[in-house]
N, CA and C atoms as an extended XYZ file, in Angstrom:
387
Properties=species:S:1:pos:R:3:atomname:S:1:resname:S:1:resid:I:1 pbc="F F F"
N        42.847       76.534       69.791 N   VAL     1
C        43.650       75.384       69.876 CA  VAL     1
C        43.553       74.877       71.193 C   VAL     1
N        43.132       73.420       70.990 N   GLN     2
C        43.203       72.778       72.321 CA  GLN     2
C        44.028       71.746       72.400 C   GLN     2
N        44.694       71.390       73.542 N   LEU     3
C        45.669       70.277       73.822 CA  LEU     3
C        44.977       69.537       75.037 C   LEU     3
N        44.661       68.332       74.912 N   GLN     4
C        43.902       67.446       76.001 CA  GLN     4
C        44.884       66.266       76.359 C   GLN     4
N        45.438       66.498       77.665 N   ALA     5
C        46.568       65.418       77.993 CA  ALA     5
C        45.785       64.296       78.909 C   ALA     5
N        46.262       63.234       78.839 N   SER     6
C        45.741       62.184       79.739 CA  SER     6
C        46.537       60.942       79.787 C   SER     6
N        46.242       59.935       80.584 N   GLY     7
C        46.990       58.890       80.948 CA  GLY     7
C        47.968       58.938       82.270 C   GLY     7
N        47.767       59.889       83.116 N   GLY     8
C        48.558       59.757       84.067 CA  GLY     8
C        48.039       59.023       85.223 C   GLY     8
N        48.618       58.725       86.477 N   GLY     9
C        47.983       57.935       87.409 CA  GLY     9
C        49.029       57.647       88.618 C   GLY     9
N        48.796       56.716       89.364 N   LEU    10
C        49.456       56.426       90.475 CA  LEU    10
C        50.149       54.922       90.113 C   LEU    10
N        51.314       54.831       90.076 N   VAL    11
C        52.038       53.454       89.905 CA  VAL    11
C        53.298       53.442       90.726 C   VAL    11
N        53.766       52.265       90.847 N   GLN    12
C        54.892       51.827       91.629 CA  GLN    12
C        56.042       52.012       90.912 C   GLN    12
N        57.255       52.074       91.569 N   ALA    13
C        58.539       52.282       90.908 CA  ALA    13
C        58.713       51.161       89.922 C   ALA    13
N        59.315       51.383       88.712 N   GLY    14
C        59.504       50.256       87.889 CA  GLY    14
C        58.533       49.972       86.891 C   GLY    14
N        57.416       50.626       87.246 N   ALA    15
C        56.007       50.395       86.140 CA  ALA    15
C        56.392       51.281       85.084 C   ALA    15
N        55.133       51.145       84.163 N   SER    16
C        55.048       52.024       82.964 CA  SER    16
C        53.823       52.608       82.759 C   SER    16
N        53.843       53.764       82.153 N   LEU    17
C        52.639       54.617       81.863 CA  LEU    17
C        52.788       55.081       80.315 C   LEU    17
N        51.784       55.282       79.759 N   ARG    18
C        51.672       55.997       78.471 CA  ARG    18
C        50.864       57.286       78.527 C   ARG    18
N        51.355       58.503       78.326 N   LEU    19
C        50.690       59.690       78.264 CA  LEU    19
C        50.310       59.988       76.859 C   LEU    19
N        49.102       60.628       76.720 N   SER    20
C        48.507       60.886       75.319 CA  SER    20
C        48.195       62.432       75.487 C   SER    20
N        48.338       63.134       74.239 N   CYS    21
C        47.919       64.459       74.131 CA  CYS    21
C        47.189       64.669       72.675 C   CYS    21
N        45.966       64.890       72.853 N   VAL    22
C        45.361       65.111       71.521 CA  VAL    22
C        45.128       66.485       71.266 C   VAL    22
N        45.394       66.977       70.144 N   VAL    23
C        45.418       68.407       69.656 CA  VAL    23
C        44.273       68.620       68.535 C   VAL    23
N        43.603       69.774       68.928 N   SER    24
C        42.631       70.057       68.024 CA  SER    24
C        42.444       71.452       67.578 C   SER    24
N        41.863       71.935       66.613 N   GLY    25
C        41.846       73.418       66.338 CA  GLY    25
C        42.786       73.923       65.546 C   GLY    25
N        43.665       73.174       64.897 N   THR    26
C        44.818       73.721       64.231 CA  THR    26
C        45.390       72.630       63.513 C   THR    26
N        46.291       72.807       62.663 N   THR    27
C        46.939       71.847       61.793 CA  THR    27
C        48.152       71.226       62.520 C   THR    27
N        47.854       69.936       62.927 N   PHE    28
C        48.797       69.413       63.968 CA  PHE    28
C        50.189       69.321       63.442 C   PHE    28
N        50.271       69.142       62.139 N   THR    29
C        51.792       68.899       61.572 CA  THR    29
C        52.498       70.319       61.405 C   THR    29
N        52.082       71.319       61.751 N   ASP    30
C        52.682       72.410       61.620 CA  ASP    30
C        53.485       72.679       62.871 C   ASP    30
N        53.257       71.880       63.799 N   TYR    31
C        54.084       71.912       65.204 CA  TYR    31
C        54.952       70.879       65.800 C   TYR    31
N        56.112       71.184       66.282 N   LYS    32
C        56.784       70.548       67.117 CA  LYS    32
C        55.892       70.337       68.381 C   LYS    32
N        56.188       69.045       68.792 N   MET    33
C        55.265       68.779       70.077 CA  MET    33
C        56.452       68.434       71.227 C   MET    33
N        56.097       68.955       72.480 N   GLY    34
C        57.010       68.537       73.612 CA  GLY    34
C        56.256       68.164       74.644 C   GLY    34
N        56.876       67.509       75.667 N   TRP    35
C        56.415       67.095       76.924 CA  TRP    35
C        57.285       67.778       77.988 C   TRP    35
N        56.585       68.482       79.039 N   PHE    36
C        57.226       69.129       80.159 CA  PHE    36
C        56.686       68.519       81.405 C   PHE    36
N        57.293       68.663       82.557 N   ARG    37
C        56.877       68.290       83.856 CA  ARG    37
C        57.140       69.275       84.775 C   ARG    37
N        56.269       69.152       85.975 N   GLN    38
C        56.542       70.084       86.965 CA  GLN    38
C        56.172       69.461       88.335 C   GLN    38
N        57.183       69.322       89.197 N   ALA    39
C        57.082       68.750       90.591 CA  ALA    39
C        56.570       69.757       91.511 C   ALA    39
N        56.252       69.317       92.570 N   PRO    40
C        55.783       70.280       93.667 CA  PRO    40
C        56.903       71.091       93.937 C   PRO    40
N        56.667       72.517       93.815 N   GLY    41
C        57.626       73.417       94.450 CA  GLY    41
C        58.753       73.613       93.472 C   GLY    41
N        58.719       73.158       92.327 N   GLN    42
C        59.712       73.348       91.290 CA  GLN    42
C        59.270       73.948       89.977 C   GLN    42
N        60.144       74.351       89.166 N   GLY    43
C        59.697       75.010       87.808 CA  GLY    43
C        59.440       73.927       86.898 C   GLY    43
N        59.000       74.356       85.752 N   ARG    44
C        58.750       73.607       84.590 CA  ARG    44
C        59.869       73.038       83.972 C   ARG    44
N        59.983       71.604       83.840 N   GLU    45
C        61.133       71.156       83.353 CA  GLU    45
C        60.918       70.331       81.870 C   GLU    45
N        61.811       70.653       81.018 N   PHE    46
C        61.519       70.018       79.715 CA  PHE    46
C        61.819       68.601       79.967 C   PHE    46
N        60.984       67.643       79.119 N   VAL    47
C        61.337       66.129       79.183 CA  VAL    47
C        61.573       65.602       77.899 C   VAL    47
N        60.921       66.040       76.826 N   ALA    48
C        61.025       65.589       75.379 CA  ALA    48
C        60.354       66.451       74.433 C   ALA    48
N        60.926       66.313       73.078 N   VAL    49
C        60.151       66.947       72.050 CA  VAL    49
C        60.434       66.209       70.967 C   VAL    49
N        59.613       66.213       69.798 N   THR    50
C        59.550       65.622       68.467 CA  THR    50
C        59.265       66.539       67.585 C   THR    50
N        59.816       66.411       66.376 N   ASP    51
C        59.594       67.462       65.151 CA  ASP    51
C        58.163       66.834       64.661 C   ASP    51
N        57.816       67.721       63.462 N   TRP    52
C        56.439       67.415       63.042 CA  TRP    52
C        56.173       66.241       62.639 C   TRP    52
N        57.156       65.325       62.067 N   ASN    53
C        57.005       64.129       61.558 CA  ASN    53
C        57.501       62.912       62.363 C   ASN    53
N        57.937       63.429       63.571 N   GLY    54
C        58.523       62.308       64.524 CA  GLY    54
C        59.804       61.566       64.198 C   GLY    54
N        60.417       62.373       63.260 N   ARG    55
C        61.866       61.677       62.812 CA  ARG    55
C        62.883       62.128       63.801 C   ARG    55
N        62.827       63.444       64.352 N   SER    56
C        63.947       63.776       65.118 CA  SER    56
C        63.233       64.040       66.605 C   SER    56
N        64.085       63.683       67.640 N   THR    57
C        63.585       63.738       68.872 CA  THR    57
C        64.811       64.207       69.868 C   THR    57
N        64.228       64.601       71.039 N   HIS    58
C        65.347       65.052       72.006 CA  HIS    58
C        64.852       64.786       73.299 C   HIS    58
N        65.434       64.236       74.441 N   TYR    59
C        65.344       64.193       75.769 CA  TYR    59
C        66.066       64.822       76.757 C   TYR    59
N        65.425       64.969       77.805 N   VAL    60
C        66.380       65.493       79.049 CA  VAL    60
C        67.053       64.255       79.525 C   VAL    60
N        68.317       64.347       79.760 N   ASP    61
C        69.223       63.186       80.125 CA  ASP    61
C        68.558       62.247       81.185 C   ASP    61
N        67.732       62.771       82.152 N   SER    62
C        67.275       61.882       83.118 CA  SER    62
C        66.246       60.858       82.785 C   SER    62
N        65.791       61.001       81.574 N   VAL    63
C        64.713       60.014       81.073 CA  VAL    63
C        65.181       59.088       79.701 C   VAL    63
N        66.460       59.649       79.204 N   LYS    64
C        66.975       58.934       78.081 CA  LYS    64
C        67.129       57.551       78.544 C   LYS    64
N        66.765       56.587       77.414 N   GLY    65
C        66.604       55.182       77.641 CA  GLY    65
C        65.400       54.572       78.330 C   GLY    65
N        64.411       55.447       78.997 N   ARG    66
C        63.433       55.142       79.718 CA  ARG    66
C        62.065       55.780       79.108 C   ARG    66
N        62.293       56.910       78.516 N   PHE    67
C        60.986       57.470       77.956 CA  PHE    67
C        61.136       57.541       76.414 C   PHE    67
N        59.995       57.521       75.745 N   THR    68
C        59.867       57.553       74.346 CA  THR    68
C        58.784       58.397       73.833 C   THR    68
N        59.069       59.610       73.046 N   ILE    69
C        58.039       60.426       72.547 CA  ILE    69
C        57.687       59.925       71.242 C   ILE    69
N        56.399       59.907       70.961 N   SER    70
C        56.054       59.621       69.411 CA  SER    70
C        54.881       60.360       69.173 C   SER    70
N        54.447       60.350       67.894 N   ARG    71
C        53.423       61.074       67.254 CA  ARG    71
C        52.545       60.219       66.281 C   ARG    71
N        51.282       60.569       66.118 N   ASP    72
C        50.418       59.941       65.315 CA  ASP    72
C        49.667       61.063       64.566 C   ASP    72
N        50.343       61.391       63.487 N   ASN    73
C        49.632       62.692       62.722 CA  ASN    73
C        48.324       62.426       62.216 C   ASN    73
N        47.954       61.310       61.966 N   ALA    74
C        46.608       60.903       61.434 CA  ALA    74
C        45.424       61.052       62.548 C   ALA    74
N        46.148       60.893       63.837 N   GLN    75
C        45.269       60.998       65.158 CA  GLN    75
C        45.351       62.279       65.777 C   GLN    75
N        46.321       63.146       65.382 N   ASN    76
C        46.597       64.442       66.043 CA  ASN    76
C        46.897       64.155       67.343 C   ASN    76
N        47.663       63.259       67.634 N   THR    77
C        48.005       62.843       68.959 CA  THR    77
C        49.501       62.527       69.183 C   THR    77
N        50.116       63.055       70.186 N   VAL    78
C        51.524       62.833       70.836 CA  VAL    78
C        51.393       61.998       71.917 C   VAL    78
N        52.516       61.139       72.020 N   TYR    79
C        52.621       60.140       72.956 CA  TYR    79
C        53.833       60.395       73.952 C   TYR    79
N        53.881       60.047       75.236 N   LEU    80
C        54.965       59.857       75.897 CA  LEU    80
C        54.962       58.454       76.767 C   LEU    80
N        55.737       57.491       76.077 N   GLN    81
C        55.606       56.278       76.652 CA  GLN    81
C        56.909       56.167       77.870 C   GLN    81
N        56.571       55.887       79.086 N   MET    82
C        57.429       56.114       80.210 CA  MET    82
C        57.643       54.589       80.734 C   MET    82
N        58.728       54.274       80.666 N   ASN    83
C        58.989       52.962       81.171 CA  ASN    83
C        60.055       53.060       82.455 C   ASN    83
N        59.995       52.046       83.297 N   THR    84
C        61.078       52.052       84.571 CA  THR    84
C        60.895       53.301       85.324 C   THR    84
N        59.642       53.522       85.589 N   LEU    85
C        59.448       54.777       86.390 CA  LEU    85
C        60.099       54.880       87.752 C   LEU    85
N        60.661       56.042       87.980 N   LYS    86
C        61.180       56.302       89.364 CA  LYS    86
C        60.290       57.417       90.212 C   LYS    86
N        60.508       57.343       91.402 N   PRO    87
C        59.661       58.223       92.450 CA  PRO    87
C        60.188       59.729       91.936 C   PRO    87
N        61.455       59.914       91.558 N   GLU    88
C        61.680       61.288       91.053 CA  GLU    88
C        61.054       61.767       89.732 C   GLU    88
N        60.338       60.774       89.030 N   ASP    89
C        59.600       61.152       87.863 CA  ASP    89
C        58.138       61.820       88.093 C   ASP    89
N        57.700       61.724       89.486 N   THR    90
C        56.656       62.293       90.056 CA  THR    90
C        56.547       63.737       89.485 C   THR    90
N        55.550       64.030       89.008 N   ALA    91
C        55.194       65.680       88.515 CA  ALA    91
C        53.756       65.596       87.869 C   ALA    91
N        53.457       66.743       87.629 N   VAL    92
C        52.268       67.015       86.614 CA  VAL    92
C        53.119       67.119       85.270 C   VAL    92
N        52.528       66.546       84.214 N   TYR    93
C        53.119       66.293       82.973 CA  TYR    93
C        52.244       67.269       82.037 C   TYR    93
N        52.991       67.962       81.247 N   TYR    94
C        52.323       68.865       80.370 CA  TYR    94
C        52.702       68.495       78.741 C   TYR    94
N        51.790       68.731       77.832 N   CYS    95
C        52.231       68.598       76.616 CA  CYS    95
C        52.016       70.105       76.022 C   CYS    95
N        52.695       70.357       74.944 N   ALA    96
C        52.945       71.679       74.395 CA  ALA    96
C        53.209       71.563       73.021 C   ALA    96
N        52.858       72.595       72.278 N   ALA    97
C        52.948       72.613       70.815 CA  ALA    97
C        53.736       73.812       70.393 C   ALA    97
N        54.751       73.912       69.649 N   HIS    98
C        55.633       74.966       69.217 CA  HIS    98
C        55.624       74.990       67.708 C   HIS    98
N        54.981       76.014       67.123 N   ARG    99
C        54.818       76.197       65.630 CA  ARG    99
C        56.206       76.138       65.121 C   ARG    99
N        56.719       75.118       64.550 N   SER   100
C        57.936       75.113       63.746 CA  SER   100
C        57.979       73.876       62.933 C   SER   100
N        58.722       74.064       61.586 N   SER   101
C        58.940       72.989       60.946 CA  SER   101
C        60.336       72.506       60.762 C   SER   101
N        61.174       72.984       61.599 N   THR   102
C        62.473       72.622       61.651 CA  THR   102
C        62.565       71.305       62.412 C   THR   102
N        63.807       70.776       62.113 N   ILE   103
C        64.295       69.439       62.818 CA  ILE   103
C        64.589       69.721       64.263 C   ILE   103
N        64.365       68.791       65.267 N   VAL   104
C        64.951       68.960       66.646 CA  VAL   104
C        66.316       68.651       66.785 C   VAL   104
N        67.059       69.776       67.446 N   ARG   105
C        68.407       69.725       67.562 CA  ARG   105
C        68.788       69.769       69.082 C   ARG   105
N        67.784       69.941       70.024 N   GLY   106
C        67.978       69.995       71.267 CA  GLY   106
C        68.605       71.473       71.738 C   GLY   106
N        68.283       72.351       70.941 N   THR   107
C        68.657       74.017       71.162 CA  THR   107
C        67.514       74.361       72.156 C   THR   107
N        67.897       75.790       72.654 N   ILE   108
C        67.015       76.360       73.578 CA  ILE   108
C        65.517       76.585       72.870 C   ILE   108
N        65.533       76.572       71.513 N   LYS   109
C        64.254       76.788       70.824 CA  LYS   109
C        63.459       75.487       70.974 C   LYS   109
N        64.030       74.249       71.271 N   ASP   110
C        63.178       73.112       71.305 CA  ASP   110
C        63.040       72.690       72.895 C   ASP   110
N        63.841       73.188       73.885 N   ILE   111
C        63.606       72.778       75.331 CA  ILE   111
C        63.083       73.986       76.199 C   ILE   111
N        62.971       75.272       75.771 N   SER   112
C        62.585       76.370       76.544 CA  SER   112
C        61.105       76.321       76.475 C   SER   112
N        60.450       76.456       77.815 N   PRO   113
C        58.918       76.378       77.802 CA  PRO   113
C        58.454       77.781       76.952 C   PRO   113
N        59.320       78.787       77.109 N   THR   114
C        58.832       80.132       76.616 CA  THR   114
C        58.696       80.201       75.039 C   THR   114
N        59.325       78.978       74.354 N   GLN   115
C        59.383       78.798       72.940 CA  GLN   115
C        57.813       78.152       72.369 C   GLN   115
N        57.031       77.774       73.565 N   TYR   116
C        55.815       76.769       72.924 CA  TYR   116
C        54.613       77.803       73.103 C   TYR   116
N        53.817       77.616       72.090 N   ASP   117
C        52.758       78.440       71.857 CA  ASP   117
C        51.459       78.004       72.434 C   ASP   117
N        51.251       76.824       72.658 N   TYR   118
C        50.152       76.279       73.318 CA  TYR   118
C        50.392       74.900       74.364 C   TYR   118
N        49.547       74.977       75.407 N   TRP   119
C        49.654       74.059       76.365 CA  TRP   119
C        48.524       73.361       76.694 C   TRP   119
N        48.762       71.967       77.068 N   GLY   120
C        47.731       71.277       77.607 CA  GLY   120
C        47.438       71.465       79.154 C   GLY   120
N        46.491       70.992       79.734 N   GLN   121
C        46.022       71.165       81.142 CA  GLN   121
C        46.854       70.389       82.168 C   GLN   121
N        47.534       69.490       81.596 N   GLY   122
C        48.553       68.647       82.653 CA  GLY   122
C        47.709       67.440       83.081 C   GLY   122
N        48.512       66.298       83.236 N   THR   123
C        48.125       65.142       83.875 CA  THR   123
C        49.067       64.657       84.866 C   THR   123
N        48.744       64.247       86.190 N   LEU   124
C        49.546       63.915       87.272 CA  LEU   124
C        49.913       62.752       87.231 C   LEU   124
N        51.253       62.399       87.235 N   VAL   125
C        51.978       61.012       87.499 CA  VAL   125
C        52.421       61.177       88.801 C   VAL   125
N        52.270       59.922       89.542 N   THR   126
C        52.698       59.708       90.852 CA  THR   126
C        53.426       58.431       91.062 C   THR   126
N        54.658       58.473       91.223 N   VAL   127
C        55.362       57.033       91.394 CA  VAL   127
C        55.833       56.800       92.782 C   VAL   127
N        55.279       55.644       93.479 N   SER   128
C        55.571       55.399       94.652 CA  SER   128
C        56.786       54.539       94.844 C   SER   128
N        57.523       54.521       95.856 N   SER   129
C        58.869       53.773       96.086 CA  SER   129
C        58.436       52.464       96.728 C   SER   129
């Protein structure tokens, strides 16, 4: 199973970016898909998760109203649309796959990195002030 994340870059505060993560080597719809981030010197933080068909989602409070997670099951791809970026959003962003058919409820099973089975390599997002 491979997860290939892309779309990071250097932007100014207030700008937008869209991250993509293409999944191969498995049945994409068997998995919830999440995005996490890790800032320098900090632990890996949950950002967003979507269930297998994109109908239920959950976000960390700090990105609610600014970020949107979505997926295209025909393209085996999950996206993270990031609007109104802030300097504190600067981090390496990782996509991850959790084998589960349940809906997203924002429980520990949805937000804990230890629940995820596969990880992408990360894409760097830098937001300047």
